[in-house]
C-alpha positions in Angstrom: -4.2 -110.5 40.4 -6.7 -109.5 43.0 -9.2 -111.9 44.5 -12.9 -112.0 44.3 -13.7 -112.4 47.8 -16.7 -109.5 48.5 -15.2 -109.0 51.8 -11.7 -107.9 50.0 -11.4 -104.4 48.3 -9.2 -102.2 47.4 -8.7 -100.1 50.6 -7.7 -102.8 52.9 -4.1 -103.6 51.9 -3.5 -99.6 51.8 -4.6 -99.3 55.3 -3.0 -102.3 56.7 0.5 -101.5 55.5 0.3 -97.7 56.7 -0.3 -99.1 60.3 -4.0 -99.8 60.6 -3.7 -103.6 60.5 -6.8 -105.0 62.9 -8.5 -101.8 63.0 -11.9 -102.9 62.3 -13.6 -99.8 60.8 -10.8 -99.9 58.5 -10.9 -103.5 57.7 -12.5 -102.9 54.5 -9.3 -101.5 53.0 -7.7 -104.4 51.8 -6.5 -105.0 48.4 -5.4 -101.3 46.8 -1.5 -102.1 47.4 -1.4 -105.8 47.0 0.5 -105.1 43.6 0.4 -101.6 44.0 -1.1 -100.6 40.8 -1.8 -97.1 42.0 1.9 -96.6 42.8 1.3 -94.9 45.9 3.5 -96.8 48.0 6.9 -98.8 46.7 6.9 -102.8 47.1 9.7 -102.7 49.9 7.6 -102.8 52.9 10.5 -101.5 54.9 10.1 -98.2 53.0 6.6 -97.6 53.5 6.8 -95.8 56.7 9.5 -93.2 55.3 7.4 -92.9 51.8 4.0 -92.2 53.6 5.6 -89.7 55.9 6.9 -87.8 52.8 3.5 -88.3 51.2 1.9 -86.8 54.4 4.6 -83.8 54.5 3.9 -83.2 50.6 -0.1 -83.1 51.5 0.5 -80.5 54.1 2.7 -78.1 52.0 0.2 -78.3 49.3 -2.5 -77.6 51.5 -0.6 -74.8 53.4 0.3 -73.5 50.1 -3.2 -73.1 48.7 -4.1 -71.5 52.3 -1.5 -68.9 52.0 -2.7 -68.2 48.3 -6.1 -67.8 49.7 -7.4 -70.6 47.3 -8.7 -72.6 50.1 -10.1 -72.1 53.5 -11.5 -74.0 56.4 -14.9 -74.2 54.7 -14.0 -75.2 51.4 -15.5 -78.6 50.5 -12.9 -81.5 50.8 -13.1 -82.5 47.3 -12.5 -79.0 45.9 -9.7 -78.8 48.0 -8.3 -82.0 46.5 -9.1 -80.6 43.1 -7.0 -77.4 43.8 -4.3 -79.4 45.1 -4.1 -81.7 41.9 -4.2 -78.4 40.0 -1.4 -76.8 41.8 0.4 -80.3 41.7 0.2 -80.6 37.9 0.5 -76.9 36.9 -3.1 -76.2 36.0 -3.9 -73.6 39.1 -5.8 -70.9 37.7 -5.0 -67.4 38.6 -8.7 -66.8 39.5 -11.0 -68.7 42.4 -13.8 -69.1 40.0 -13.6 -70.5 36.8 -15.5 -73.2 34.7 -14.7 -76.7 35.3 -13.5 -79.0 32.4 -14.9 -82.3 32.0 -12.0 -83.9 34.1 -12.4 -81.6 36.8 -16.0 -83.0 37.1 -14.5 -86.6 36.5 -12.1 -85.7 39.7 -14.8 -84.1 41.7 -17.3 -87.1 41.4 -14.4 -89.8 42.1 -13.4 -87.7 45.1 -16.8 -87.5 46.5 -17.1 -91.3 46.4 -14.0 -92.0 47.6 -14.2 -89.5 50.5 -17.3 -91.9 51.6 -14.4 -94.6 51.5 -11.9 -93.2 53.2 -11.3 -91.5 56.6 -8.1 -89.7 56.3 -7.7 -86.6 54.2 -4.1 -87.4 53.3 -4.7 -91.1 52.0 -8.1 -89.9 50.4 -6.4 -87.2 48.4 -3.5 -89.8 47.2 -6.1 -92.2 46.3 -8.2 -89.8 44.1 -5.4 -88.5 42.7 -3.8 -92.0 41.9 -6.7 -93.5 40.8 -7.9 -90.5 38.4 -3.9 -90.7 36.9 -4.8 -94.5 36.0 -7.8 -93.7 34.4 -6.1 -90.7 32.2 -3.0 -92.9 31.3 -3.6 -96.4 31.4 -7.1 -96.4 30.0 -7.1 -93.3 28.3 -7.6 -95.1 24.8 -9.8 -97.8 26.3 -12.5 -95.5 27.8 -13.8 -94.1 24.8 -14.5 -97.5 23.3 -16.5 -98.6 25.7 -20.0 -97.3 24.6 -19.4 -99.3 21.7 -18.4 -102.3 23.4 -21.1 -102.1 26.1 -23.7 -101.9 22.9 -22.4 -105.3 21.6 -22.4 -107.2 24.9 -26.0 -105.7 25.3 -27.0 -107.0 22.2 -25.8 -110.5 23.3 -27.4 -110.4 26.2 -30.7 -108.9 25.3 -31.5 -108.1 21.6 -35.0 -107.0 22.5 -34.0 -104.5 25.0 -31.4 -102.7 22.7 -34.1 -103.1 20.1 -36.7 -100.8 22.2 -33.5 -98.3 23.1 -32.9 -97.8 19.6 -36.5 -97.3 18.7 -36.6 -94.7 21.3 -33.2 -93.0 20.1 -31.9 -93.7 23.4 -28.7 -95.4 23.0 -27.0 -92.4 22.2 -28.5 -90.7 25.6 -27.6 -93.3 28.2 -25.2 -91.8 30.9 -22.2 -93.1 29.8 -19.8 -90.2 31.2 -21.4 -91.0 34.5 -20.9 -94.9 33.9 -17.2 -95.0 32.1 -15.7 -91.9 32.4 -16.8 -91.7 36.0 -16.7 -95.3 36.8 -20.1 -94.9 38.4 -19.1 -92.6 40.9 -22.1 -91.0 42.1 -24.1 -94.0 40.4 -23.6 -97.0 43.1 -23.4 -97.1 46.5 -20.1 -97.4 48.4 -20.0 -101.1 48.8 -21.0 -102.1 45.3 -18.5 -99.1 44.0 -15.8 -100.8 45.9 -16.0 -104.0 44.2 -16.2 -102.2 40.6 -13.4 -100.3 41.4 -11.2 -103.3 42.6 -11.5 -104.7 39.4 -10.3 -101.4 37.5 -7.5 -101.0 39.8 -6.3 -104.9 38.8 -6.0 -104.1 35.2 -9.3 -104.1 33.5 -11.8 -101.3 32.9 -14.0 -103.5 30.6 -15.8 -104.5 34.1 -17.5 -101.2 33.7 -19.2 -102.5 30.4 -20.6 -105.5 32.2 -22.1 -103.4 35.3 -23.7 -101.2 32.7 -24.9 -104.5 30.9 -26.6 -105.7 34.1 -28.1 -102.5 35.2 -30.0 -102.6 32.1 -30.8 -106.0 32.1 -32.1 -106.1 35.8 -34.0 -102.9 35.2 -35.6 -104.3 31.8 -39.1 -104.3 32.4 -39.0 -100.6 33.8 -36.9 -99.7 30.9 -39.4 -101.3 28.3 -42.4 -98.9 29.9 -40.2 -96.1 29.3 -40.9 -94.7 25.7 -38.6 -91.5 25.4 -34.9 -91.0 25.4 -34.9 -88.5 28.0 -36.9 -90.7 30.5 -34.8 -93.6 30.0 -31.7 -91.5 30.4 -33.0 -89.7 33.6 -33.9 -93.0 35.1 -30.4 -94.7 34.7 -28.7 -91.4 35.9 -30.1 -92.3 39.5 -31.4 -96.2 39.6 -32.6 -97.8 42.7 -30.0 -98.6 45.3 -31.2 -101.7 46.7 -30.2 -104.5 44.2 -26.7 -103.2 43.3 -24.8 -105.6 45.1 -26.4 -108.5 43.2 -26.2 -106.4 39.9 -22.2 -106.2 40.6 -22.1 -109.8 41.1 -23.3 -110.8 38.2 -21.6 -108.1 36.1 -18.3 -109.8 37.5 -19.4 -113.0 36.5 -20.5 -111.9 33.0 -16.8 -110.3 32.7 -15.1 -113.6 33.8 -17.1 -115.0 31.1 -16.2 -112.8 28.6 -13.1 -111.6 29.4 -11.5 -114.5 31.7 -9.4 -112.6 34.5 -7.5 -110.5 32.4 -5.2 -108.9 34.8 -3.4 -106.6 32.2 -6.0 -106.3 29.9 -8.0 -102.9 29.4 
């Protein structure tokens, strides 16, 4: 099980195990491979260097192939490069250079954008994004669609008056569930707060997302009670103020422990 130490987060063990131990700017990368829940590196330490070399070579081969096929160029944003690489690896590469994005592509891009702010190395960033998205779409495939209902249940327990207001405004069905749950708050929370949430998702429970959403609404209760339309409420929650998010996440983790204990393998 991953610790709740706020100084530890899901990237640090990753960098420690691939040779950056003690590098101060990468010290925040500490937990990801504690149990290797993303499956990037095998559990046997002696094989890490060889595996990471192969990961790097694989990245370079895919990247080069896309350049040769002119799907990417030097000016292509990194998140789009990662998406094209993911498409090529999964057999979904379109024959055309421009095509509409489906919801899973948008999920991938938003998570990649958030991960890019956390991880300096392009190779590492790609493998982390790829593996994290795969976790959401496999282990949590059935759990994520249930989170809006679970969220309403726990919000009712915490603040029934707020729920009544949201229902009066017909706002319950217009809350940014995709941003919160499908994209795991990528684009909603700043990097330090987001890392703490993703630690819990990686360590075995996506229900932490529910309690973060609950605490966001409870924290901004007075603001929300002053809004009277579903549209204004949804718009505010899409772009919440960033200055209290660490306290919100701390309260969410406490609430998660209160209702769920420490369910390492509970979705």
